[in-house]
Each structure stands twice: as C-alpha cells, then as structure tokens.
C-alpha positions in Angstrom: 0.0 0.0 0.0 2.8 2.4 0.8 4.3 1.9 -2.7 0.9 2.5 -4.3 0.4 5.7 -2.2 3.8 7.0 -3.2 3.2 6.3 -6.9 -0.1 8.0 -6.7 1.6 11.1 -5.2 4.3 11.1 -7.9 1.6 10.8 -10.6 0.2 14.2 -9.6 3.3 15.8 -11.2 2.5 14.4 -14.6 1.1 16.8 -17.2 -2.7 16.8 -17.3 -3.3 15.8 -13.7 -6.8 16.9 -12.6 -6.7 18.7 -9.2 -10.5 19.1 -9.1 -11.6 15.4 -9.0 -14.8 14.2 -7.4 -14.8 14.2 -3.6 -17.6 11.7 -3.3 -20.6 11.6 -1.0 -22.7 14.8 -1.6 -23.9 13.7 -5.0 -26.7 11.8 -3.2 -29.8 13.7 -2.0 -30.5 11.0 0.7 -26.9 11.4 2.0 -27.2 15.2 2.2 -30.6 15.0 3.9 -29.2 12.5 6.5 -26.0 14.5 7.2 -27.8 17.8 7.7 -30.4 16.4 10.1 -27.7 14.6 12.1 -25.7 17.8 12.7 -28.9 19.8 13.4 -30.3 17.1 15.8 -27.1 16.9 17.9 -26.6 20.7 17.9 -30.2 21.1 19.2 -29.7 18.4 21.8 -26.9 20.4 23.3 -29.4 23.1 24.4 -27.1 25.7 22.9 -29.2 26.7 19.9 -32.6 28.4 19.8 -35.6 26.2 18.9 -35.9 25.4 15.2 -33.3 25.9 12.5 -30.4 28.4 12.7 -31.0 31.5 10.5 -27.6 31.7 8.8 -25.7 28.4 8.2 -22.2 27.9 6.8 -20.5 24.7 5.5 -16.8 24.1 5.2 -16.0 21.8 2.3 -19.3 21.0 0.6 -17.5 19.0 -2.0 -19.3 17.7 -5.1 -22.6 19.5 -4.5 -24.1 22.0 -2.1 -26.8 19.5 -1.3 -26.4 19.6 2.5 -26.8 23.4 2.3 -29.9 23.0 0.2 -31.3 20.6 2.9 -30.6 23.3 5.5 -32.5 25.9 3.4 -35.4 23.5 2.8 -35.7 22.9 6.5 -35.9 26.7 7.2 -32.5 28.3 7.2 -32.6 31.8 5.6 -29.1 31.9 4.2 -26.3 29.3 3.3 -22.6 30.1 2.9 -20.5 27.4 1.3 -16.7 27.5 1.5 -14.3 25.2 -0.4 -10.6 25.0 -1.3 -11.4 24.3 -5.0 -14.6 24.7 -7.0 -15.8 21.1 -6.8 -19.6 21.7 -6.6 -21.6 21.3 -9.7 -24.5 23.7 -9.1 -26.6 22.0 -11.9 -26.3 18.7 -10.0 -27.3 20.5 -6.8 -30.4 21.9 -8.6 -31.3 18.3 -9.6 -31.4 17.2 -6.0 -34.0 19.8 -4.9 -37.1 17.8 -5.8 -35.8 14.6 -4.1 -34.9 16.6 -1.0 -38.3 18.3 -0.9 -40.0 14.9 -1.1 -37.9 13.6 1.8 -38.9 16.5 4.0 -42.5 16.4 2.9 -42.7 12.7 3.9 -40.8 13.4 7.1 -38.6 10.5 6.1 -36.4 8.8 8.6 -32.7 9.6 8.3 -30.9 7.2 5.9 -28.1 5.3 7.5 -27.5 1.7 8.5 -27.2 -0.5 5.4 -27.4 2.4 3.0 -24.7 4.5 4.6 -23.0 2.1 7.1 -20.1 4.4 7.8 -22.0 7.6 8.2 -21.3 9.5 11.3 -22.3 11.1 13.7 -24.4 8.4 15.1 -27.8 9.2 16.6 -29.9 7.3 19.2 -32.7 7.2 16.7 -32.9 7.8 13.0 -36.5 9.0 13.2 -37.4 12.3 11.6 -36.8 15.1 14.2 -40.4 16.3 14.6 -39.4 18.0 17.9 -37.1 20.3 16.0 -39.0 20.8 12.7 -42.5 21.6 13.6 -45.4 21.3 11.1 -46.1 25.0 10.8 -42.4 26.0 10.2 -41.7 23.1 7.9 -44.8 23.8 5.8 -43.7 27.4 5.4 -40.1 26.4 4.5 -41.4 24.0 1.8 -43.9 26.4 0.3 -43.7 26.3 -3.6 -42.7 30.0 -3.8 -39.9 29.5 -1.3 -38.6 26.4 -3.1 -38.6 28.5 -6.3 -36.7 31.2 -4.6 -34.0 28.7 -3.5 -33.7 27.5 -7.1 -33.4 31.1 -8.3 -30.8 31.9 -5.7 -28.6 28.9 -6.9 -28.9 30.0 -10.5 -27.8 33.6 -9.6 -25.1 32.6 -7.0 -22.2 33.8 -9.1 -23.7 37.3 -9.9 -25.9 38.2 -6.9 -25.6 36.0 -3.9 -28.8 36.2 -1.8 -29.9 33.0 0.0 -26.9 31.1 -1.3 -23.2 32.2 -1.4 -20.5 29.9 -2.8 -16.9 30.9 -2.0 -14.3 28.7 -3.9 -11.5 29.0 -3.5 -11.7 31.0 -0.3 -8.4 32.2 1.1 -9.5 35.2 3.2 -11.7 35.1 6.3 -13.2 38.4 5.1 -15.4 36.5 2.6 -17.9 36.3 5.4 -18.8 39.2 7.7 -17.7 38.8 11.3 -20.3 37.5 13.8 -22.8 36.9 11.0 -23.2 33.1 11.1 -25.4 31.2 13.6 -24.2 27.6 12.7 -21.1 26.2 11.0 -20.7 22.5 10.1 -18.4 20.2 8.2 -18.6 16.5 7.3 -15.2 14.7 7.1 -13.4 17.9 6.0 -11.2 19.1 8.8 -8.8 16.2 8.5 -7.9 17.7 5.1 -7.2 21.2 6.2 -3.5 22.1 6.3 -3.8 25.4 8.2 -6.1 24.2 11.0 -5.3 27.1 13.3 -6.1 29.6 10.5 -9.4 27.9 9.7 -10.5 27.6 13.3 -9.7 31.2 13.8 -11.7 32.2 10.7 -14.7 30.2 12.0 -14.4 32.0 15.3 -14.5 35.3 13.5 -17.6 34.3 11.5 -19.7 32.9 14.4 -22.1 35.1 16.2 -21.5 35.2 20.0 -24.2 32.7 20.6 -23.3 30.6 17.5 -22.4 27.0 17.4 -20.3 24.8 15.2 -20.6 21.0 14.5 -17.8 18.9 12.9 -17.5 15.2 12.1 -13.7 14.5 11.7 -12.3 11.3 10.2 -8.8 10.4 11.4 -8.4 7.3 9.2 -5.8 6.9 6.4 -8.2 7.3 3.5 -6.8 4.2 1.8 -3.2 5.5 1.9 -2.0 2.6 4.1 -2.7 -1.0 4.9 -4.1 -0.2 8.4 -6.6 2.6 9.2 -4.0 4.5 11.1 -1.0 3.6 9.0 -0.6 7.2 7.7 1.1 7.9 11.0 3.9 5.6 10.1 5.1 7.7 7.1 8.1 10.0 7.6 7.6 13.7 6.8 9.5 13.3 3.5 7.6 10.2 2.4 4.3 11.9 3.2 5.3 14.9 1.2 5.8 12.6 -1.8 2.4 10.9 -1.1 0.7 14.3 -1.1 2.4 15.4 -4.3 0.9 18.4 -6.0 -2.6 17.9 -4.5 -4.2 21.0 -3.0 -4.9 18.9 0.1 -4.8 15.3 1.2 -4.6 14.6 4.9 -3.1 16.8 7.6 -2.5 13.7 9.9 -3.4 15.8 13.0 -4.7 13.6 15.8 -7.9 14.1 17.9 -6.3 15.7 20.9 -4.5 18.3 18.8 -7.8 19.4 17.2 -9.2 20.0 20.7 -6.1 22.0 21.7 -6.3 24.2 18.6 -10.0 24.8 19.1 -9.4 26.1 22.6 -6.5 28.2 21.6 -8.7 29.7 18.9 -11.2 30.9 21.5 -13.7 28.0 21.5 -15.1 25.9 24.3 -15.8 22.3 23.7 -19.5 21.7 24.1 -19.4 18.0 23.1 -16.7 15.6 22.1 -17.7 12.1 20.9 -14.6 10.0 19.8 -14.9 6.9 17.7 -12.5 4.2 18.8 -11.0 1.6 16.5 -8.4 -1.1 17.4 -4.9 -0.3 16.3 -2.8 -3.0 14.6 0.4 -0.8 14.9 3.2 -1.1 17.4 4.4 2.2 18.7 7.9 1.6 17.2 6.3 1.5 13.7 5.1 5.2 14.1 7.1 7.9 12.4 9.3 10.0 14.7 6.9 12.9 14.9 4.0 10.6 16.0 5.9 8.3 18.4 4.8 10.2 21.5 1.2 10.2 20.4 -1.1 9.3 23.3 -2.7 5.8 23.5 -6.1 7.5 23.1 -5.1 9.3 19.9 -3.7 6.1 18.4 -7.1 4.4 18.6 -9.3 7.4 17.8 -10.5 6.9 14.2 -13.0 9.7 14.2 -14.8 12.3 16.4 -17.9 14.4 16.5 -17.0 17.8 18.0 -19.5 20.5 18.9 -17.9 23.9 19.9 -19.0 27.4 20.7 -17.2 30.7 21.2 -15.9 30.7 24.8 -18.2 32.3 27.3 -21.0 32.5 24.7 -24.4 33.4 26.0 -27.4 31.3 25.0 -29.3 33.1 22.2 -33.1 33.4 22.2 -33.7 35.9 19.4 -32.8 34.2 16.2 -33.7 31.0 14.4 -36.9 29.6 12.9 -39.4 28.8 15.5 -41.4 25.5 15.4 
C-alpha cells in the first residue's frame, strides 16, 4: 500500500493531472438529507441553539454539491454560505437534488443510515425524523412552492448576486464572510484535510455570532493511503510529502487531541466531544518519529464528532426559525 500511495503522489506531477476530481458523498440527496439532520439534531440536543433551524448556516468543504446546504435551506435556514478550497460543486447537480430533498422533507422520512450508509457519522440514538425540531407550521412554510422556487433562483444567480446562497471557492481570506454573522457552522469529514487548522478555526471563530455553534465530524483514518486505518502515522515527513504530491490537500494527519487544543487556543469551548475508537494494529515503534509520542487515546481514535462554541458565549433566544 505504501508503494501505491507514493506512486499516486508522484503521478500528480504528470502533465494533465486533474486537481478538481470528485470528492464523493454529496452527489446523493439522501446522504445530504441525513448529514444535515444529524448535525442539526445533535446541535439542538446540546441546548445551545434556539428552537428550530439556525437562520444563517455555513458549511466548510461542501464537495461535489451544495446538497447539504440546500437541505438546510429547505428545513428553514434563511441563508447558506459554502466555502471550499477548490470549485468542486456542480450547481446543476445541486439543482437536480431539490425535488428529491423536498420529497424527503414532505414525507418526514427517517434519516438514511445503516445498510445504505453504514459508515455515516455522527451516530444518533434514533434515525427517526426530528419532529421536535422541525414543527409542522415552520416546515410547511419552509417547503412552500414559492420558497422552493426562490431557492432554485438563488442557486442560479449565486455567481452574480448571492442572496440566499453564497459559494466561495476557492476561499483564502476570512473576510469573505462578515464577522459574527453566522449562527451555525458545520463540516462533514473535512477538517482532516485542512493544512492550516489554526487559521481555519480562527476564521470560523470570526464568523460565528457570539451565541453561535459549530458542529464537525472529523475522520482520522488513512483514507486508503496505508494498509491499516492509522498507517498514515507511520510515514516520515519526507515520504508523506511525496504521497501528497501536487494535490491541493490530502490529509493533515493531525490527531484528535490536537484538534481540541487548537480549538481552545482559537477561542472556543468544547460543548461535546464524541470520539470513535478503533483497534490499532500498529506497534508504537512503527510510528514515524513525529508521532511516536502520540497518546494511546489518539492512536485508537479513528473519528470524532466535535461541537464547539465561542468561549463564554451566551445562549441566544432571538434568532432561528421557531417551530
């Protein structure tokens, strides 16, 4: 596997290499629906959001489509900000998802998971539709034909006149979003790819309103770059640089505890931290020098759901769509 990963990295230097390949996942309306409602449900369960759906929602790394953001809008959010390192999202594909997403919400469909998306995190106690969050009156208004038409129009005009939808790709300046203007930020298996974690966490701190909240599912596995799920921690810095090649991102290899440290250094308090543990097949001596002092917990943490808020944030009561 190591040889294959090295060859794949070297191949990125060949002429014609495509840096904007598919990221996978968000080309499915059912996946997008499930991801959005998982983040919303766990955020609401924390008691740190007002009842209903946050007014302004931002997503880091939407990938192949802005389908998760559309799900947020269809459930009642008023504005969606998407931020990506490259322009991956096909907005025509996103438009094509709207009818299927509307139907899922109208049916109050259970959240897809299990056999359909067996690896999908974060896990919930129940995959039932969250009626306690999305009340009948609010959801009926959110799904009104004229509002769905407005969402379609906003996607069509996103490049010329961002209204309900803004798509920033590539974004390289925190000023793309006004300070303290976002109520809820989320990401799904994205933060393990970010090289400048401190910079990105600082940017999110800038964007969040004082009573805002952010919800992240982070995947610490090797993404098929090693024979064991945590084998990417056995590569030396030089070998890993070869594996990455010319790709705009791959994996930052930052373990769970370091994410928590950077979050707190960036001005956040940890509201919830739910690690996913997986057995390690590695001996500590197999780890690269920079990872040899990694804690036992980090060595077996293959993922984590992290909910965070600006430190000393007050609980808001004035924004959000009421049920």
